[in-house]
DRENGU-713196 format. One record per residue (C-alpha): residue in three letters; x, y, z. Coordinates in pm, whole numbers, padded with zeros to 5 digits, always signed. Each point is the difference from the previous one (the first is absolute). Layout:
% residues N
ALAXYZ
...
//
This chain:
% residues 606
MET-10356-05732-00361
SER+00024+00358+00117
PRO+00302+00218-00095
LEU+00008+00095+00368
TYR+00198-00311+00086
VAL+00279+00084-00247
HIS+00019+00361+00119
ILE+00031-00113+00363
ALA+00268-00254-00092
LEU+00202+00260-00191
THR-00030+00252+00284
LEU+00120-00257+00252
ALA+00293-00097-00222
LEU+00090+00370-00036
VAL+00006+00056+00375
GLU+00204-00319+00052
SER+00260+00095-00261
LEU+00047+00351+00139
GLY+00003-00124+00359
LEU+00255-00273-00064
GLY+00217+00238-00202
LEU+00009+00252+00285
LEU+00059-00283+00247
LEU+00299-00137-00189
LEU+00165+00343+00001
ARG+00064-00058+00373
LEU+00211-00308-00062
ARG+00371-00032-00073
GLY+00244-00262-00121
VAL-00195-00159-00288
PRO+00142+00015-00356
GLY-00216+00206-00233
LEU-00244+00103+00272
ARG-00054+00350-00140
LEU-00067-00150-00343
LEU-00266-00223+00151
VAL-00161+00304+00160
LEU-00005+00178-00338
PHE-00159-00309-00155
LEU-00276-00002+00262
PHE-00064+00369-00062
GLY-00013-00079-00374
VAL-00270-00261+00067
ALA-00190+00259+00204
ALA+00030+00249-00290
TRP-00147-00256-00243
ILE-00297-00063+00235
LEU-00055+00375+00033
ALA-00003+00027-00378
CYS-00287-00250-00008
GLU-00202+00150+00286
LEU+00042+00379-00015
PRO-00280+00060-00256
THR-00235-00221+00204
TRP+00069+00200+00315
PHE+00015+00352-00140
GLY-00174-00015-00338
PRO+00116+00114-00348
ALA+00225+00274+00141
ALA+00239-00269+00126
ILE+00040-00174-00339
PRO+00320+00193-00102
PHE+00164-00092+00328
GLY-00099-00362-00044
MET+00151-00005-00351
ALA+00325+00151+00127
LEU+00030-00258+00277
SER-00074-00292-00235
ALA+00289+00117-00221
LEU+00246-00073+00282
SER-00047-00380-00005
PRO+00309-00066-00222
LEU+00218+00184+00253
THR-00153-00211+00278
SER+00097-00313-00191
ALA+00356+00134-00050
VAL+00028+00055+00375
TYR-00118-00359+00054
LEU+00273-00133-00230
HIS+00261+00212+00179
PHE-00121-00135+00336
VAL+00033-00359-00124
LEU+00355+00064-00119
VAL+00103+00147+00335
LEU-00170-00270+00206
CYS+00161-00279-00204
GLY+00341+00164+00027
VAL+00043+00045-00376
ARG+00292+00226-00086
GLN-00168+00288-00177
ARG+00159+00171-00296
SER-00090+00366-00007
ARG-00075+00009-00371
TRP-00242-00293+00015
LEU-00178+00144+00303
ALA-00016+00336-00175
LEU-00153-00176-00303
VAL-00270-00158+00220
TYR-00099+00334+00151
ALA+00028+00173-00337
LEU-00248-00249-00150
GLY-00242+00040+00289
GLY+00039+00377+00017
LEU-00033+00055-00377
THR-00316-00212-00013
SER-00146+00195+00292
LEU+00081+00331-00169
LEU-00171-00114-00320
ALA-00302-00112+00204
LEU-00017+00344+00160
TRP-00005+00152-00349
LEU-00227-00256-00168
PRO-00281-00115+00235
PRO+00046-00369+00088
GLY-00375-00066+00034
SER-00345+00128+00077
TYR-00261-00049+00271
GLU-00316-00166-00134
ARG-00321-00151+00136
TRP+00028-00377+00019
GLU-00177-00277+00195
GLY-00164+00250+00236
PHE+00320+00200+00056
GLU-00039+00370-00072
TYR+00377+00046-00052
PHE+00196-00304-00116
PHE+00346+00044-00152
LEU+00035-00125-00359
PRO+00342+00023-00177
THR+00063+00180-00327
SER+00278-00090-00244
MET+00239+00193+00221
GLY-00140-00190+00296
TRP+00097-00328-00166
VAL+00356+00134-00044
VAL+00004+00087+00370
GLY-00131-00346+00086
TRP+00254-00185-00213
THR+00287+00208+00138
TRP-00121-00072+00350
ALA-00023-00373-00083
LEU+00347-00007-00162
LEU+00171+00146+00306
ALA-00200-00227+00232
MET+00098-00309-00202
ALA+00365+00106+00018
GLY-00031+00010+00380
HIS-00157-00346+00002
ALA+00277-00132-00223
VAL+00259+00119+00253
LEU-00196-00170+00278
PHE-00029-00324-00198
TRP+00373-00004-00080
HIS+00097+00046+00362
TRP-00247-00270+00098
LEU+00172-00240-00243
VAL+00354+00073+00115
ARG-00102+00038+00368
ARG+00177+00331+00053
GLY-00110+00311+00183
PRO-00315-00015+00214
PRO-00140-00332+00130
ARG-00190-00204-00258
GLY-00324+00038+00191
GLN+00031+00376-00021
LEU+00054-00008-00376
VAL-00306-00220-00047
ALA-00201+00228+00226
MET+00100+00303-00207
CYS-00122-00170-00318
LEU-00325-00102+00169
ALA-00057+00353+00132
SER+00058+00149-00345
GLY-00222-00265-00157
TRP-00276+00083+00246
GLY+00021+00369-00089
LEU-00003-00082-00372
MET-00307-00219+00046
CYS-00182+00283+00181
MET+00090+00255-00270
SER-00111-00238-00277
ALA-00355+00109+00079
TYR+00065+00317-00200
GLY+00057-00219-00304
PHE-00362-00120+00008
ALA-00133+00332-00127
SER+00296+00053-00235
PHE-00066-00331-00178
GLY-00378+00040+00005
ILE-00062-00268+00262
ASP-00321+00084+00184
LEU+00100-00147+00333
TYR+00000+00158+00346
PRO+00364+00089+00096
PHE+00001-00234+00298
PRO+00384-00034+00012
LEU+00014+00355+00132
LEU-00178-00116+00316
LEU+00318-00189+00092
LEU+00229+00302-00033
PRO+00001+00084+00376
LEU+00183-00328+00058
TYR+00287+00109-00225
PRO+00187+00207+00266
VAL-00051-00290+00243
ILE+00167-00244-00237
LEU+00272+00255-00074
VAL+00095+00048+00365
TYR-00045-00363+00098
GLY+00167-00154-00302
ILE+00272+00247-00091
LEU+00101+00179+00315
ARG-00044-00257+00274
TYR+00365-00113-00033
GLU+00124+00359+00005
LEU-00221+00216+00216
MET-00197-00211+00244
ILE+00306-00042+00219
VAL+00128+00356-00042
ASN-00286+00193+00147
ALA-00324-00093+00175
TRP-00175+00270-00204
ALA+00017-00224-00306
ARG-00198-00273+00174
ARG-00257+00254+00116
GLY-00027+00123-00356
LEU-00069-00351-00124
ALA-00263-00054+00268
TRP-00166+00325-00101
ALA+00016-00087-00370
LEU-00142-00345+00071
THR-00279+00154+00201
VAL-00093+00241-00276
GLY+00037-00260-00275
LEU-00188-00292+00151
GLY-00239+00219+00196
SER-00100+00182-00315
ALA-00086-00328-00172
ALA-00267-00066+00263
LEU-00116+00359+00021
ILE-00041+00030-00375
GLY-00265-00268+00024
LEU-00173+00187+00282
SER+00003+00319-00203
ALA-00245-00161-00241
LEU-00270+00036+00264
PRO-00243+00295-00039
LEU+00158+00325+00121
PRO-00192+00299+00144
PHE+00099+00219-00294
GLY-00044-00270-00262
GLU+00266-00179-00199
PRO+00295+00240-00049
ARG+00146+00017-00347
SER+00217+00311-00013
GLY+00140+00303+00175
TRP+00017+00052+00372
SER-00246-00280+00079
LEU+00255-00253-00127
TRP+00271+00168+00205
ALA-00218-00012+00313
VAL-00063-00373-00042
ALA+00373-00063-00052
VAL+00092+00192+00316
ALA-00269-00186+00197
THR+00142-00326-00131
LEU+00350+00096+00119
LEU-00128+00088+00347
ALA-00190-00327+00022
SER+00311-00190-00107
GLY+00189+00162+00283
LEU-00224-00182+00247
LEU+00146-00327-00131
LEU+00360+00111+00055
ASP+00069-00198+00316
PRO-00106-00347-00124
PHE+00168+00066-00333
ARG+00317+00106+00181
ARG+00022-00346+00154
LEU-00076-00156-00335
ALA+00269+00213-00169
THR+00259-00111+00256
ARG-00074-00365-00072
MET+00009+00062-00376
VAL+00325+00196-00005
TYR+00173-00211+00264
PRO-00130-00356-00041
GLY+00100-00219+00291
SER+00094+00299+00215
HIS-00294-00004+00240
LEU+00123+00038+00356
GLY-00213-00042+00307
GLU+00044+00185+00327
ASP+00118-00326+00161
GLU+00293-00032-00239
ILE+00104+00364+00038
GLY-00031-00039+00377
HIS+00221-00310-00018
TRP+00262+00203-00189
ARG-00007+00269+00265
ARG+00035-00248+00287
GLN+00294-00177-00162
LEU+00179+00324-00085
GLN-00049+00125+00357
GLN+00233-00274+00121
ALA+00301+00146-00185
GLU+00215+00219+00225
SER+00254+00122-00255
TYR-00001+00111-00364
GLU+00189-00313-00104
ALA-00246-00229+00180
LEU-00291+00195-00149
ALA+00139-00055-00351
VAL+00035-00375+00064
VAL-00354-00038+00137
ALA-00148+00214-00279
ALA+00175-00202-00271
ALA-00129-00327+00149
LEU-00360+00127+00027
LEU-00021+00143-00351
SER+00180-00295-00160
ALA-00245-00239+00167
ARG-00299+00207-00115
LEU+00112+00028-00365
ARG+00171-00343-00013
VAL+00312+00146-00154
GLU+00322+00126+00157
ILE-00021+00371+00081
ALA+00294+00205+00130
VAL-00061+00272+00258
THR+00227+00269+00143
VAL-00079+00243+00281
GLU+00226+00306+00012
GLY+00268-00194-00186
GLN-00024-00307+00228
GLY-00090-00330-00168
GLN+00064-00163-00336
ALA-00111+00159-00329
GLY+00254-00128-00250
GLY-00054-00205-00314
GLU-00299+00019-00230
ALA-00269-00099+00253
PRO-00279+00255+00057
ALA+00083+00219+00299
LEU-00164+00240+00243
LEU+00225+00283+00116
CYS-00130+00163+00317
HIS+00180+00322+00086
ARG-00046+00334+00170
GLU-00028+00299-00230
GLN-00101+00359+00074
GLY-00103-00080+00353
ARG-00222-00301-00070
TRP+00037-00369-00077
GLN-00093-00131-00342
THR+00049-00318-00199
ALA+00128-00011-00357
MET-00040-00298-00233
ARG+00283-00127-00218
GLY-00013-00272-00262
TRP-00381-00027-00015
GLU-00045+00117-00359
ALA-00095-00343-00137
ALA-00205-00110+00302
PRO-00379-00040-00040
PRO-00211+00281+00147
GLY-00135-00218+00285
PRO+00335-00078+00163
ARG+00114+00358-00059
HIS-00304+00131+00182
VAL+00057-00243+00290
ALA+00363+00117+00020
GLN-00113+00363-00001
LEU-00240-00059+00290
PHE+00265-00199+00185
GLY+00244+00287-00055
THR-00245+00235+00171
VAL-00019-00229+00305
LEU+00380-00037-00002
ALA+00055+00377-00009
GLU-00246+00039+00286
ARG+00195-00253+00210
ALA+00333+00161-00093
GLN-00134+00332+00129
GLN-00100-00164+00329
LEU+00335-00177+00025
GLU+00186+00327-00058
GLN-00191+00158+00286
ALA+00068-00300+00225
LEU+00372-00003-00085
GLY+00020+00375+00053
LEU-00163-00036+00341
ALA+00238-00281+00092
LEU+00297+00208-00120
ARG-00113+00296+00212
GLU-00040-00230+00298
ARG+00349-00142-00050
GLU+00141+00351-00034
HIS-00178+00101+00320
GLN+00145-00299+00183
LYS+00341+00077-00147
GLN-00020+00358+00127
GLU-00098-00128+00344
ARG+00297-00238+00001
LEU+00229+00279-00114
ALA-00132+00222+00278
GLU+00073-00274+00252
LEU+00343-00054-00158
GLY+00066+00374+00014
ALA-00086+00016+00369
LEU+00219-00305+00064
ALA+00283+00145-00208
ALA-00017+00330+00187
THR+00017-00181+00333
VAL+00288-00220-00116
ALA+00193+00293-00143
HIS-00041+00197+00322
ASP+00089-00294+00220
ILE+00314-00101-00188
ARG+00154+00344-00045
ASN+00136+00020+00356
PRO+00141-00356-00003
LEU+00161+00066-00338
ASN+00160+00320+00128
ILE+00134-00187+00303
ILE+00138-00277-00222
ASN+00167+00256-00230
MET+00157+00178+00299
ALA+00125-00331+00140
ALA+00138-00098-00339
SER+00230+00303+00002
MET+00219-00181+00255
ALA+00016-00322-00208
ALA+00265-00107-00251
PRO-00029+00171-00342
GLU-00119-00314-00181
LEU-00262-00079+00263
ARG-00108+00366+00021
SER-00053+00013-00377
GLU-00216-00314+00005
ILE-00209+00126+00295
LEU-00060+00337-00168
ALA-00101-00171-00326
GLN-00254-00223+00174
THR-00146+00277+00216
GLY-00024+00218-00310
ARG-00189-00276-00176
ILE-00242-00030+00296
SER-00051+00378+00000
GLN-00064+00000-00376
LEU-00251-00284+00038
ALA-00190+00198+00263
ALA+00000+00309-00225
ASP-00121-00207-00297
LEU-00276-00153+00210
LEU-00117+00347+00100
ASP+00015+00114-00363
TYR-00187-00303-00137
ALA-00277+00012+00258
ARG-00063+00375-00012
SER-00321+00149-00146
TRP+00101+00087-00356
GLN-00068+00336-00158
VAL+00190+00149-00291
ASP+00038+00364-00100
LEU-00027-00014-00380
ARG+00181+00270-00195
PRO+00092+00037-00368
LEU+00361-00093-00073
ASP+00218-00116-00288
LEU+00072-00367+00068
ALA+00286-00014-00252
ASP+00187+00288+00164
TYR-00077-00135+00349
VAL+00143-00344-00086
ARG+00318+00144-00155
VAL+00075+00200+00317
LEU-00056-00294+00236
ALA+00191-00250-00216
ALA+00306+00224-00049
PRO+00196-00135+00305
TYR-00052-00363-00102
PRO+00264-00169-00220
ALA-00062-00184-00326
VAL-00347+00149-00055
THR-00126+00016-00361
MET-00286+00235-00088
GLY-00239-00114-00274
ALA-00122+00216-00287
GLY-00338+00039+00167
LEU+00160+00228+00261
ASP+00131+00246-00259
MET-00327+00190-00001
PRO-00209+00153+00282
LEU-00231-00248+00177
PRO-00258+00199+00199
VAL-00160-00194+00285
GLN-00198+00071+00317
ALA+00196-00138+00298
ASP+00111+00066+00357
PRO+00369+00100-00043
ARG+00109-00127+00344
ARG-00174-00336-00032
LEU+00107-00043-00363
GLN+00361+00061+00111
GLN-00045-00276+00259
VAL-00122-00241-00271
LEU+00275+00078-00250
LEU+00283-00010+00254
ASN-00126-00333+00136
LEU+00001-00156-00347
LEU+00333+00156-00096
ASP+00159-00121+00327
ASN-00132-00350-00067
ALA+00134+00009-00357
ARG+00343+00119+00119
ALA+00010-00274+00265
ALA-00098-00258-00264
ILE+00296+00083-00229
GLU+00263+00031+00274
GLY+00283-00239-00066
ILE-00119-00073-00355
GLU+00246+00106-00266
GLY-00168+00221-00260
GLY-00315+00035+00210
ARG-00247+00250-00142
ILE-00308+00197+00106
GLY-00247+00117-00266
ILE-00286+00248+00026
GLU-00262+00040-00275
ALA-00339+00172-00029
GLN-00291-00023-00241
ARG-00367+00086-00043
THR-00249-00284-00046
GLN-00289+00011-00247
ALA-00233+00072+00292
GLY+00207+00308+00089
ALA+00165-00142+00316
LEU+00365+00090+00064
GLU+00232-00294+00072
LEU+00350+00033+00149
ALA+00220-00313+00001
ILE+00307-00041+00225
CYS+00197-00309-00104
ASP+00326-00164+00100
SER+00229-00277-00126
GLY+00054-00152+00344
SER-00083-00347+00123
GLY-00373+00042-00047
VAL-00292-00076+00231
PRO-00032-00360+00126
GLU-00298-00178-00155
GLU-00144-00101+00338
ILE-00059+00361+00114
ARG-00114+00160-00327
ASP-00371-00030+00078
SER+00038+00139+00355
LEU+00276+00253-00063
PHE-00213+00305+00089
GLN-00136-00148+00323
PRO+00148+00096+00341
PHE+00317-00175+00120
VAL+00089-00143-00342
SER+00343+00109-00133
ARG+00247-00114-00263
ARG+00288+00148+00204
PRO+00135-00197+00299
ASP+00040+00318+00204
GLY-00332+00156-00104
THR-00289+00066+00239
GLY-00256-00131-00249
LEU-00208+00319+00020
GLY+00163+00218-00267
LEU-00191-00138-00301
ALA-00321-00029+00205
ILE+00031+00374+00077
VAL+00067+00070-00371
ALA-00320-00186-00088
ARG-00202+00198+00256
ILE+00139+00332-00122
MET-00085-00082-00363
GLN-00345-00115+00103
ALA-00053+00333+00179
HIS+00090+00171-00331
GLY-00266-00202-00183
GLY+00265-00208-00175
CYS+00187-00323+00065
VAL+00339-00169-00009
ARG+00074-00338-00156
LEU+00289-00229-00081
GLU+00012-00100-00364
PRO+00253-00176-00227
ARG+00179+00211-00259
GLU+00253-00115-00253
GLY+00359+00080+00101
TRP-00074+00045+00372
ARG-00016-00241+00296
SER-00262+00198+00192
CYS-00214+00299-00094
PHE-00237+00196+00226
VAL-00265+00205-00183
LEU-00175+00296+00164
SER-00334+00083-00164
PHE-00154+00347+00046
PRO-00366+00059-00099
PRO-00073+00226-00303
//
C-alpha cells in the first residue's frame, strides 16, 4: 500500500487534535479541562514530529526530534488529568515527582536524540527509536499505565466518574496505543505496512464521545459540533483514502507539498459530508434522544396552555417526566418543586434573558440529558412568551386601575365639594347644642371631612419630588414627640436616601400615629424603629409596636382601600402609605418580628 494513506491519516488526526483542543478552551465547569487541552496539544506535537520531515524535508528533522522528546510530558499531563477527573486528592510531592520524571526524560531526549528518520516500507522518513528513544517510550508507558491503574481502581470501587466513562477512557487510550503500535513494526524488524496508523483519525472521536460526553455534551453545544466535525473528518477520511489510490494528474504523491495538497483536498472533501455526519454524531452521542418536529410541537402546544409560572412548572414537569419515564422536577422563576435528589430543570431569568439550568443530571445517560437540554430550550422560550403576556396583562390592569382612580378622584372631588357646605351648617347648628352632643357631632363631622380629604389624596395623580436626605435624622425628628419610642442601632449612622420629604413625612406620621393608637391603654406599651441595608442594597425601615396586633382576617387586605385595624379609622391611611411608597419605587409590608405584635417595614430601592 502507498505511504500516502498514512500521511493523510496523520494529517487529519493532527487537525482534529488541534481543533478539538481549541474548541475545548471555550468550555467551562469540567474538572481538569485545561489538562485535557494540553494532552490534545501533546498528541498534535507527536504527530508533527512524525510528519514534519515528510512535509518540509531534512531541514525539519531537528524540529521533529525536539517535538518527539515531549511525549513523556504529554503522558504526565494525561496522568494528572485522570487524577483530577476521578477526584483523587493529589499530594504535591507525588505530582511533582510525576512531572519531574516526565520533564527529566524530555530534557535528556532533547540532549540525546531519541531516534532517527529512515527509509522503510516506501516511507522516505519513518521515525525509528534509538536507545534514548526506548527510554522515552518506557517512561511514556509507565506514566500511562499509572493513569490506567487509577481508572481501574475507581472502576472497581465505583467512585468518581460513571463506570461507563471510566471504561470509555480505557478504550480510548487503548485505541491510541493500538494506532501507535505501528511504529514498533520497524523497531522490531517486522516488515509489515503500518496499517494501525490509518485508524488514528478516529482517536479524537472516541476521546470526545467516550470520555467527555458525560461532562461537556450538556455544557455547550460547541462540543457536539466538534464531535460531528471530528466524526466527519475521521470516517470521511477512511473512504477518501481509498479514493486517493486512483491515478492523480500529477502522479502518486510521496513527499513534500504534493502530500500536503492531497491532505488539504481530503479535508475539504470531508467537509461536504458534515451535514449527514452531524445527524449521525447526534445519534451516537445521544442515543435515544431523537426528537421529531411533531414531539417538539406537542411540547410547545402543551406549554402554551400554562398561564402562570407555577402552572408552567407543573406542565413542564409532567411532559418531561412522561418523555423520560422518570420523575423530573421543574421550577420556573422559583415556582414549582425542585427538592430531593430527583433530576431538576431550573428555568430562570438572568441578564435579561430566560435560560434553563440542569441540576442532578451528572449520572444520567447522554440521551436523556440531551432530551432535557432541548426541552429546556423550549421551556425557556415559553417562559419568555409568558413573561411578555403577564407584563401586558399587568400593564392593562394598571391602566384600568388608573382609570378607576381617575373616576374615584372625580367622584371624591364632587363629594368633598358637595358635603362641605352641609358640614359647615351642621357645625354651626351644633354650637347651640348641649356640650356632650356638640362634641359628638363635631367628632363625626370631622371624621366625614377627613374621609373626603383622604379620598381626594388617594385618588390623586401621584408624583413625587425626590431629594437626597438622611433618613435616620429625619426619623429622629419626626418621632421625638411620640412617647415610648426606641431607636435601633441601625439609626445611629447616616442613612442617605432619595425621597420626597413631604410625602415621606405623611408616611411616617401615619405609621407612628397608628402605632401610638395601638399601644394606648396598654401598660408598658412600646414603639420601636429600626433600619438596615439588605444584601441587594435596599434600605429597610421598620416601625413596630407592642399593641394588640393586626387581626388575622385583614392581614392580606390591609393595604387596600377602606380596610383599617382601628375602629375610628377611615381605612385609607395605609392604602395611601402603599401608594406613596410605590411612587418612590419601594413598598411597604407587614411582617412578623420577634418581640413585637405588629411591624410595618418600608423598603426603599438602592
